[in-house]
C-alpha positions in Angstrom: 95.4 75.5 97.2 97.8 76.8 99.7 101.4 75.9 99.3 102.9 73.6 101.7 105.9 75.6 102.8 108.1 74.5 105.6 108.6 77.1 108.4 111.4 77.8 110.5 110.3 78.5 114.1 112.1 78.9 117.4 109.6 78.1 120.3 109.9 79.1 123.7 108.6 77.1 126.7 105.5 78.9 127.9 104.2 78.3 131.3 100.7 79.6 130.3 98.6 76.5 131.2 98.8 74.7 134.5 95.9 72.4 133.8 96.4 70.9 130.5 98.9 68.2 129.6 101.7 69.4 127.2 103.7 67.6 124.7 106.6 68.8 122.4 105.9 71.1 119.5 108.8 70.0 117.2 111.4 67.3 116.9 115.0 68.7 117.2 117.4 68.2 114.3 119.8 65.1 114.5 123.4 65.9 116.1 125.6 66.8 113.2 123.0 67.2 110.8 123.9 69.8 108.0 121.6 72.8 107.9 120.6 74.5 104.7 122.3 77.9 104.1 120.0 81.0 104.7 120.6 84.6 104.2 117.9 85.4 106.9 119.0 86.3 110.5 118.3 83.4 112.9 115.1 83.7 115.0 115.5 84.3 118.7 113.5 82.3 121.1 110.0 83.9 121.9 110.1 85.7 125.0 106.6 86.5 126.5 105.6 88.3 129.7 102.7 86.9 131.7 100.4 89.8 131.0 101.2 90.3 127.2 98.4 90.2 124.9 98.5 88.8 121.2 96.4 90.3 118.6 96.3 88.7 115.2 95.1 91.0 112.6 93.7 90.6 109.0 93.6 93.6 106.6 91.6 93.4 103.3 90.7 96.0 100.6 87.4 96.8 99.1 87.4 93.6 97.0 88.4 91.4 99.9 92.1 90.9 99.0 94.6 90.7 101.6 96.9 93.7 102.2 100.1 92.3 103.1 102.8 95.1 102.6 102.0 97.2 106.0 104.7 97.8 108.7 104.2 98.4 112.4 104.2 102.0 111.9 100.8 101.5 110.1 99.0 100.1 113.0 97.6 101.6 116.2 96.0 99.6 118.8 93.7 100.7 121.8 93.0 99.0 125.0 89.8 100.2 126.6 90.2 103.3 124.4 94.0 104.0 125.6 96.6 103.6 122.8 99.1 101.0 123.4 102.8 100.6 122.6 103.2 97.7 120.1 106.0 95.6 121.7 106.1 92.9 118.8 105.1 93.0 115.1 105.3 90.3 112.5 104.0 89.9 108.9 105.8 86.7 108.0 103.9 84.4 105.8 102.8 80.7 106.6 102.8 81.5 110.2 102.7 78.3 112.5 99.3 77.5 114.0 97.7 74.7 116.0 94.2 74.1 114.4 91.0 72.5 115.8 89.0 71.3 113.1 85.3 71.2 114.3 82.9 69.3 112.0 79.2 69.3 112.1 77.7 65.9 111.9 74.0 66.9 112.4 71.2 66.3 109.9 71.5 69.8 108.5 75.0 68.7 106.8 73.3 65.9 104.7 72.6 67.9 101.6 76.3 68.6 100.4 78.1 66.3 103.1 80.4 64.5 100.5 81.7 68.1 99.3 82.1 69.3 102.7 83.8 66.1 103.9 86.3 66.4 100.9 86.8 70.0 101.7 87.6 69.3 105.3 90.1 66.7 104.1 91.8 69.1 101.9 92.0 71.6 104.5 93.5 69.3 106.9 96.2 68.3 104.2 96.9 71.9 103.5 97.3 73.0 107.2 99.3 70.0 108.3 102.1 69.6 105.6 104.2 67.2 107.6 106.1 69.7 109.4 106.2 68.9 113.1 105.8 72.5 113.9 102.3 72.4 112.6 99.7 70.7 114.7 96.0 70.1 114.6 93.2 67.9 116.1 89.6 67.0 115.1 86.4 67.3 117.0 83.3 66.0 115.7 79.8 67.0 117.0 76.4 65.6 116.4 74.2 64.7 119.3 77.4 64.8 121.4 80.8 66.3 121.0 83.8 64.0 120.5 87.7 64.4 120.5 88.1 62.1 117.5 91.7 62.8 117.2 93.8 64.4 119.6 96.7 67.1 118.8 99.0 65.8 116.2 101.4 67.1 113.5 100.4 64.2 111.2 97.3 64.8 108.9 96.8 61.0 108.2 94.8 60.1 111.3 92.6 63.0 110.9 92.0 62.4 107.3 91.3 58.6 108.1 88.7 59.6 110.6 86.8 62.1 108.3 86.6 59.8 105.5 84.7 57.3 107.9 82.1 59.6 109.4 78.5 60.2 108.2 76.1 63.0 109.5 73.1 62.2 111.4 71.3 63.5 114.6 71.6 66.8 116.7 74.0 69.6 117.0 76.3 70.0 120.1 78.5 72.9 118.6 78.9 74.8 122.0 80.2 71.7 123.6 82.5 70.9 120.8 84.0 74.4 121.3 84.4 73.7 124.9 86.1 70.5 124.3 88.5 72.0 121.7 89.6 74.6 124.4 89.7 72.2 127.3 90.1 68.5 126.4 93.2 68.2 124.3 96.9 68.1 124.5 98.5 71.4 123.9 101.8 72.3 122.2 104.7 74.3 123.8 104.5 77.9 122.9 100.7 78.3 122.5 98.9 80.5 122.3 101.6 82.8 121.0 103.9 80.6 118.7 102.0 78.5 117.4 98.7 80.4 117.7 95.4 78.8 118.4 92.9 78.5 115.7 89.4 76.8 115.3 87.6 76.1 112.2 84.0 75.1 112.3 82.5 73.3 109.2 78.8 73.8 109.9 75.8 76.0 110.2 76.1 77.5 113.7 73.1 75.7 114.9 73.1 74.2 118.3 70.2 72.0 120.0 72.2 69.4 122.1 74.9 71.2 124.1 75.1 71.6 127.8 77.3 74.8 127.4 75.8 77.9 126.3 77.1 80.2 123.6 78.0 82.9 126.2 80.0 80.3 128.2 81.9 79.0 125.2 82.6 82.5 123.7 84.2 83.4 127.1 86.2 80.3 127.1 87.6 80.9 123.5 88.4 84.6 124.3 90.2 83.4 127.5 92.1 81.0 125.4 93.0 83.5 122.8 91.5 81.5 120.1 90.6 82.8 116.7 87.5 81.1 115.3 86.7 80.7 111.5 83.4 79.2 110.3 83.0 77.4 106.9 79.1 77.7 106.6 77.4 74.6 105.2 73.9 76.4 104.6 72.7 76.0 101.1 71.8 78.9 98.8 68.4 80.0 99.3 67.8 78.6 102.7 67.6 80.6 106.0 69.5 79.4 109.2 69.0 80.6 112.7 72.2 79.4 113.6 74.3 81.8 111.5 73.9 84.7 114.0 75.7 82.5 116.4 78.5 81.5 114.1 78.9 85.2 113.2 79.1 86.2 116.9 81.7 83.5 117.5 83.9 84.4 114.7 83.8 88.3 114.7 84.3 88.5 118.4 87.5 86.5 118.3 88.9 88.2 115.1 88.0 85.4 112.5 85.2 85.4 109.9 82.5 83.1 108.2 82.9 81.9 104.6 79.7 81.1 102.7 80.7 78.8 99.8 77.2 78.2 98.8 76.1 81.8 98.4 75.4 83.5 94.9 76.9 80.5 92.9 74.2 79.7 90.4 73.6 82.8 88.4 74.9 81.0 85.3 73.5 77.5 86.1 70.4 77.3 83.9 67.3 76.3 85.7 68.2 77.6 89.2 66.1 80.4 90.4 66.1 81.9 86.9 63.8 79.8 85.0 60.3 78.8 86.5 59.9 74.9 86.7 57.1 72.8 87.6 59.6 71.0 90.1 60.2 74.3 91.9 62.8 76.8 91.7 65.5 74.9 93.2 65.3 72.0 90.4 68.4 71.9 88.5 68.2 70.3 85.0 69.6 66.8 85.4 72.7 65.8 83.7 74.1 69.1 83.1 76.9 68.8 86.0 76.4 72.7 86.4 75.0 72.5 90.0 77.7 69.9 91.3 80.5 71.9 89.6 79.5 75.3 91.1 79.1 73.7 94.4 82.4 72.1 94.5 84.1 75.3 93.2 82.6 77.4 95.8 83.5 75.3 98.5 87.2 74.8 97.8 87.5 78.7 97.1 86.4 79.1 100.6 88.7 76.6 102.0 91.8 78.3 100.2 90.7 81.6 101.5 90.3 80.4 105.1 93.6 78.5 104.9 95.4 81.5 103.3 94.1 84.0 106.0 95.1 81.8 108.8 98.7 81.8 107.9 99.3 85.3 106.6 97.9 87.5 109.4 99.9 90.5 110.9 100.6 89.7 114.4 100.6 92.4 117.1 101.6 91.9 120.9 101.6 94.5 123.7 101.8 94.8 127.2 98.8 96.6 128.6 99.3 100.1 130.0 96.0 100.4 132.0 94.1 103.4 132.5 93.4 103.4 136.4 89.7 104.2 135.7 89.3 100.8 133.8 91.9 98.9 135.7 89.4 96.6 137.6 87.6 95.4 134.3 87.4 91.8 134.0 86.8 91.8 130.1 88.8 94.4 128.2 88.0 95.9 124.9 90.5 96.0 121.9 90.4 98.2 118.8 93.1 98.1 115.9 93.2 100.7 113.2 95.6 101.2 110.3 96.8 104.4 108.3 95.0 103.2 105.1 91.4 104.3 103.8 89.2 102.0 102.2 90.3 98.8 104.0 88.7 96.4 106.4 90.7 95.6 109.7 89.6 92.5 111.5 90.9 91.7 114.9 89.8 90.1 118.3 87.4 92.6 120.0 88.6 91.9 123.4 90.4 89.6 126.0 90.4 88.5 129.6 93.5 89.7 131.6 95.5 86.8 133.2 93.2 84.1 132.0 91.0 82.0 134.4 91.9 79.0 136.6 90.8 75.7 135.2 90.9 77.0 131.5 93.6 75.7 129.0 95.7 78.9 128.7 94.6 80.2 132.1 96.7 81.1 134.9 
C-alpha cells in the first residue's frame, strides 16, 4: 500500500479554463501557526506560460520496476520530430494529483465485483490521504454516466458512495470520460500542479454512450489528462473492449493493469487438471481462488497508485518548425539515455486547448 505522505506544494493560480467552475486547492495555514523546520529550499509558485506543454513520463526497466534516479540531462523530448528545450523538470515523489475514479457498474463487473469494489475503496483512501492538496472525484457508469461525488479532498464521501453501489445494466464508458473532463469543479493550478489523472476500473467495453471513442480521446488529450485502467476482465475470457482501454491509456501516457491474468498456475484445479465441471472449476473450500484474485487486484492497485505519484515531469515551450506550425494535433516523443528501459508518455497534444473544454482557452 502506498504511504500517505504529506506533500508541500505551492500552487499558482492558472487561468487555464474559462468554462468550468473553480474552487481553492488548499487551505492556508492559520496566522501565527508554527511551521516545521525543513532543510529543503522553499518552493516557488508555479509559473506557467499559456503555450507550455506538460509531459508526465514513466520509465521502467525490463522487469517493470520504476527507474527513479534519472536527471534532466537523461531526457530528450521531440515535438513533431524537432527536439525541444526542457524548461522544467521534476522527479519528486508523491506528486500532487487530482484523480477521477471511473467505476464500471455494467453487468460485466458482476463476477468479481466485491473484490474490485474493495480495491477501488483502497485506491481512494491511498490517493486522498487527507491533505487538502490532494483531490478526487467519483464517476459511476452503467446505462448512464453519473458524477456521484464532485471534486473533494475528503475520501469519506467517495468511499461511502462506493460501498453502496451494485453493478447492473449497460456500459457508458465514453460518456463517463466526457463527464470527468467537462462536468466537475476543477482545482486551482490544474493541469500542471496538480496534474489530472483518470483511473478506469472496468473492461473498456461501451454499449450505451452518446459520445464516441475518438471524441472522448480528443477531449482527454486537450485536457492534458493521463488515463489508467484497472481491467476487470477475468482470466481466460476475451474482451473486445480491451483495445479501447489500451488506446485510451497509451495515447495519454498511462497504462492498463490486468490483475486477473496469470494468477492461478499454483491453484489446483484451475486450467491444469481436467474436471467434469469444466476447466474453470476450482476445488471448493480451498480458498486458493479467492486468495489469488484478491492478491492480484491489490498488487495492481498499489502499482497504479505508485506510478501516478512518482512520474518524471517535463515541461517545454514548443519551438515549432514552420513546416508543421499549422498542425492541430502535435505528436510528442520522449527518449532517455539508457538501454533496456521502457519510456511511457503522452503521444501528443492540442495546442492552446479548445473553447468549451475544461482546460481549454
